[in-house]
C-alpha angles and dihedrals in degrees: 000000000000101000094196090063092064120101117237094258089050090052089051091050092047093051092050091048090048091236088140139346131257088243090056091053093047093050092050092052094050089046088055093045091053091048099047113018098078085069101036099038096207096142128065092181136001131210103208098151094046093044094049091049091050091047091056090050091051091049089054090051089054089050089051089050092236119169107259136187126252091257097048107133094007114136112236135184123208129212109246096242092070120088119246113178116255091002127108118261111194103164083216090287139119085223090072099026092126100029117125117195115238094202145029123256111242092251090051091052088053092050092048093046088051091052097246114162111237109207099184149289121301135213128270141167109281107288086346091292107138145044103240112034086248089120092058116117086221096058135260123311111229124226110252089215092058120005092205090065136069123257092224129244166353089319092037093133091053094052094042093049091055095041092049093047091246089126134014093219133006135201116222138163128244124204100154104352102318094140098036102045097053089043088056092050094047099043099246137113119269124184134184113191127210113302109269095026092111126038116252093203106128093016113115107242122236099165112354099206092051105035121105131161114240142179134250114199145155093252142003094261091058091049092051092049092053094044088053089057100046102037121099147102116283127196088212091063116051091195095057115099101161125231122242088186088077090060093054128117110271129203099237098159108014133112114304091229090065089062104041112016110113095000109142117223123191124203112199106237090222088065092052090056095053124108103242135167110286092231091052090048091050093051091047091054089051090052091053090053091049091053094047092047089056095052102268122138115230122188138156121251131192119232108174096189093063089081087071094046102102095046093046093048095049094047093051097040095047090048090055091044093056090054095044094048093055090081091069095083099140090238103097098019141340136068116329122195119250091208123102116270130181101206141011094264090058089049091052093050096046095043096046091042090056097036101050126065125226097267093052091047090049093053093045090053093046092047094047090050091049093050096045116118096256096047106033093088095043096047117013099037092043091049090053089055091050089050087056090052092050090050091050094050092045089051088053089054091053091052087069104024138043102213138018112227130203142125112284092232132011093228143037122258109296126240110259092238095042122122120235126175119234090248092053091046094053093044091055088077093059096111097044101043099074092069091055093042091060099026094246130154115255137176136194115214121192122236115219111287110266131223090273089061093239132121133236120196127211116210127216118189123184132185121277114294092006089111093128092056090046095050096044089053089048090053090052094048092046092052092045089059090053096054 
């Protein structure tokens, strides 16, 4: 039996049946990491000693017949912009290359208290700014399905670690699709719950009103199990409200018709008019037929405001980025230049110039320009109004439909050495951004791998706090693809 091929819920069943030990599982995962990660580059740092120690403790708890959670003994990777106490947190940047977190993020405390086994920290675009991990100071993470292609971003390390069997589950963050897009490229499940479901305390902010931790997993059941563990209100994060929907009863093994029959899916007509990759379009058409054959209703729906989506998102996100990045001043922590400087302003400029990569610098400059006195009203305030319009029109959609349906990304995973303009790069998030714009739950589900060996993801997005409806439909779609 290859233990790394088991899904997280199968690992949990095997541990309870004493088919193998937690230490056995942990050793197999580290064996696989050592064998494959030099090529894939999913991990920035590993925690073998800590994980092995924890595995032995969990095995003893099983011997003592203690009541354990559904993720007890499950190997997990963590995106390296989430704090794990006494472990480095680089955010994929030279700026934090030597930073060690002094505390656990709230979601990490919940994983530890539930006896999950944290294997290490995985790669990302620098400060989560990018769609391919090519902006990471630690190099690009390759796609396990095709090592000449990117794994996606910014949570590329999370998706690659699950797809390559270097982790059973991974925790990522999603600001405009950063969990769902790499999951689509790597052929795994990626889910972002309703904004506020999971505490952001200990998660490095990119854009506070958009950021939400999410889960990458082998199947929907694993994702649900992990979301159940890490959701919850937190007094340390004023934006966290928790989400009881993630603790609901889910139809893991029931009749498909219970999940999909009568569910109304809307495809924004603006998405139908886009020029997308022919393979992606073909897989999307197959997905529509699968849904219809299982009793779902699929119709197009016009949302005029979506034509302003990319511009609105980038104005708002870059404005928030410029503010968030100001904390990295090289005084309290972060990279400090070794060159001579005559005053503190010179030290700031030299240190930040050396510590940040080009994409981070670009977004800081754009955001600072947008928020400057002369432009804030013309750009940032107007973008906030357009965001309100998008929210209103999306709410209108959900008055008539249950779920918004589209491909997760308009293209296949890019070649590592391919050229993409900044405009093309930002537009690649078009399908994933709406969920973050309105704070809605969204999931990317992989279609069966095609003859080209690449993956296409299908995205479901429900209204806020309709996570249960979203995930039950996702379970039904996933099972329908396995028939």
